C-alpha positions as CSV (number, residue, x, y, z in Angstrom):
1,M,-30.8,-20.3,-12.5
2,A,-27.3,-18.0,-11.6
3,A,-26.2,-15.8,-14.7
4,L,-22.7,-16.2,-15.8
5,V,-20.9,-13.1,-15.4
6,P,-17.7,-13.0,-17.5
7,T,-14.4,-12.0,-15.7
8,E,-11.4,-11.2,-16.4
9,P,-8.2,-13.0,-17.4
10,T,-6.2,-13.4,-14.8
11,A,-2.2,-13.2,-15.1
12,P,-0.6,-16.2,-14.0
13,P,0.6,-16.4,-9.9
14,A,4.3,-15.4,-9.5
15,A,6.6,-18.2,-9.1
16,K,7.4,-18.9,-5.6
17,A,11.1,-18.6,-5.2
18,E,11.8,-17.4,-2.1
19,R,11.7,-18.4,1.6
20,L,10.3,-17.1,5.0
21,E,11.3,-18.8,7.8
22,A,10.3,-17.8,11.7
23,R,11.1,-19.7,15.0
24,I,7.8,-19.8,17.0
25,T,6.5,-20.7,20.2
26,A,4.4,-23.9,20.5
27,P,1.3,-22.0,21.7
28,L,1.7,-19.5,18.9
29,K,1.8,-22.0,16.5
30,E,-1.4,-24.0,18.1
31,T,-2.6,-21.1,17.8
32,L,-2.0,-20.1,14.3
33,Q,-2.8,-23.6,13.2
34,R,-6.2,-23.4,14.8
35,A,-7.1,-20.0,12.9
36,A,-5.8,-21.7,9.7
37,D,-7.9,-24.5,10.5
38,L,-11.3,-22.6,10.9
39,E,-10.6,-21.0,7.6
40,G,-9.7,-24.1,5.8
41,R,-6.4,-23.0,5.1
42,S,-3.1,-24.7,5.3
43,L,-0.7,-22.8,8.5
44,T,1.5,-21.3,5.5
45,D,-1.0,-19.8,3.6
46,F,-3.0,-18.6,6.5
47,V,0.3,-16.7,8.0
48,V,1.9,-15.6,4.4
49,S,-2.0,-14.1,4.0
50,A,-1.9,-12.6,7.3
51,A,1.1,-11.0,6.9
52,H,0.6,-9.5,3.4
53,D,-2.4,-8.6,4.8
54,T,-0.5,-6.6,7.6
55,A,2.0,-5.3,5.2
56,K,-0.5,-3.8,2.9
57,R,-2.3,-2.0,5.8
58,V,1.1,-0.8,7.0
59,I,2.7,0.9,3.8
60,Q,-0.6,2.6,3.8
61,E,-1.3,4.1,6.5
62,H,2.5,5.4,6.6
63,G,1.2,7.0,3.3
64,I,-1.8,8.7,5.0
65,L,-0.7,12.1,5.5
66,F,-1.8,13.8,9.6
67,L,-1.9,17.0,10.2
68,T,-3.1,19.1,13.4
69,A,-5.6,21.8,12.8
70,N,-3.0,24.3,12.4
71,D,-1.1,21.9,10.0
72,S,-4.2,21.6,7.6
73,K,-4.9,25.7,7.8
74,V,-1.3,26.2,6.7
75,F,-1.2,23.9,4.0
76,V,-4.5,24.9,2.5
77,N,-3.4,28.6,2.3
78,A,-0.4,27.9,0.5
79,L,-2.7,26.1,-1.5
80,L,-5.1,28.6,-2.1
81,N,-2.3,31.5,-1.9
82,P,0.8,30.4,-3.1
83,P,3.7,32.9,-3.1
84,A,4.3,34.5,-6.8
85,P,7.0,32.5,-8.5
86,N,10.7,33.6,-8.2
87,E,13.4,33.9,-11.0
88,K,14.3,30.7,-10.1
89,L,11.2,28.7,-10.5
90,R,10.4,31.0,-14.0
91,R,13.6,30.2,-15.2
92,A,12.8,26.3,-14.9
93,A,9.5,26.4,-16.2
94,R,11.3,28.6,-19.3
95,R,13.5,25.2,-19.5
96,F,10.9,22.9,-19.2
97,K,8.3,24.6,-21.8
98,Q,11.6,24.4,-24.5
99,K,12.4,21.0,-23.4
100,H,8.9,19.6,-23.8
101,A,7.3,22.1,-26.3
């Protein structure tokens, strides 16, 4: 007997008001349709889902900072041994404390 697991209520899906069209070759459409059929999905659902997954991956990859070994050393050194605050930074800190105290 399977246990019932309570689920969080989900928000209703957003209204689909936007449209996206693309011209593709017949062989590409056949490939996409075959893949959609294998997953039991409509061609539109398959293409939109695949595009969305790829878009999320690309955005995530571009948010990752890649550093050389030397860049990593410089970065860590700056974190571990920060320069002393200059006068401009001290003034900014005083203004911040006055404004947010």
